[in-house]
Each structure stands twice: as C-alpha cells, then as structure tokens.
N, C-alpha and C positions, 0 to 999 in steps of 0.2 A: 080634379076628381080622380083621374087615373093614378096619380101619385098616392092618394089616400087608399084607394082600392088595392094597389100594389103592396103598400105597407101592411094592410090587413091580411092579405094573402100570404105574405112572407112570414108574418107572425103565426098564422095558422099552420104553415108548413114546418116552421121551427118546432112548434108544439108536437106535431105528429112525428117529426124526426126524433125528438127526445123520447117519445112514447115507444116507437119501434126499436130504439136502441136498448130499452129495458125489457123487451119481450123475452119470455121463456117458452119455447115451443116444443111440442111433442107430436110425433107422427102417429096418426090413428087411421091406418088403412089408406083410404082414398082422400083423406083430408088432413089438414094440419091445424092443431088447436094451440093457440098462443094465449098466455096470460101475462099480466103485468107482475103479479106476485104469486109464485107457485105455492107458497106456504098458506096463503089466504084462501079459504074454501069459497068465499063469496066474491072473490076478485073478478074483475071484468074479463071475460073470455072472448077471444076473437077466433072465429073458425073460417079457415080458407079451404073451400072444397075444390077438388080436382088438383090438389098440390100433394105430390108424394114425397117431395124433398123439402123439409122445413128450412134447410139452410138457404134455399132460394128466397124465402120470405125475410129471413133475418139479414141477408146480405144485399139483396136486390132492392127491396122496398126503401131502405134509407138512401140508397144511391139515387133513386127516382125523386125522393123528397129533396135531396141536395140539388139535383138538376133543376127542379122546379123553383127552388129558392134563387139559384143563380139567374135563371131566365127572368123571373119576376123582378129581381134586382136590376137587371139590364133594362127591363121595361120601365121601372121606376126612374132610372137615370135618364132615359129618353124623355119621359114625361116632365121631369124636372128641367131638362135643357129646353124643351119646347115651351114650358111655362116661363122660363127666364127670357127666352128670345121674344115671346109675345109681350112680356112686361117691359123689356128694354125698348122694343119698338114703340110701345104706346106711351110709357111714362118717363123714359130717360131722355128727354129732349131738352137741350140747353140752348138758349138763345144768347149769342154773344155778338158784339159789334153793332154797327149801325144798321138801321132798317133801310132798305132801298125804297126810294120814293118819298123819304121824309123831307120836309121843307128844310132848306139850308138856313143858317144863322142870318144871312143877309136879308132874307124875306121878312124876318121878324123885326128888323130895325126900320124906323120911320125917318 
C-alpha cells in the first residue's frame, strides 16, 4: 500500500514540477502573480502573497518539488524492499532432502 501511495505522490509532484517550470511571473507590490500562459487572458493565475521577489517562486519551488520526489522515491524503495522481504520470508520456502523422523525403508519390508 505504501508503494502505491508513494507512486501516486511522485506522479503528483512531477506534474507540479512541470507546471512550475512553465510559470511566467510578475511582481505586483506585495505579491507575485504567476500564470501558465501570459498571452491567454483566461489562463490560470496563481497569486503568492507576501512574496516581493518572484525569482524565489520560480527557482525555489521546483527545488522543493524535486526534493519531495527524491524523498518519496526513497520511501517507495524502502516499501518495495520491505514487501520483498515479507514475501520472501512467507512464500519462498523450499523443502529439500529427507524429512527427519520419517520411517526408514527397513520398517516397510515384512
């Protein structure tokens, strides 16, 4: 379950990473207004209040998304290793050789 959740979160972060890389931002006083397409008048607009330097949004936000992707990938690998170890312990048991306590061939002869 953790592996599936990690994969969904990584996909979510990849989508937002590509979105923030295509931002076009303008400083407007005490806030920063970012759009995906500056030529489109009805394009989605993201407003970041309290940000005076728009370069912080364009440069810092993708770094945070990359960091989250790497950390979630590490978590997914840990979940995969844990699931493999549980599977190996439970299902990968091979019986080889003689059973101890089995009757010998002499006991079967009359």
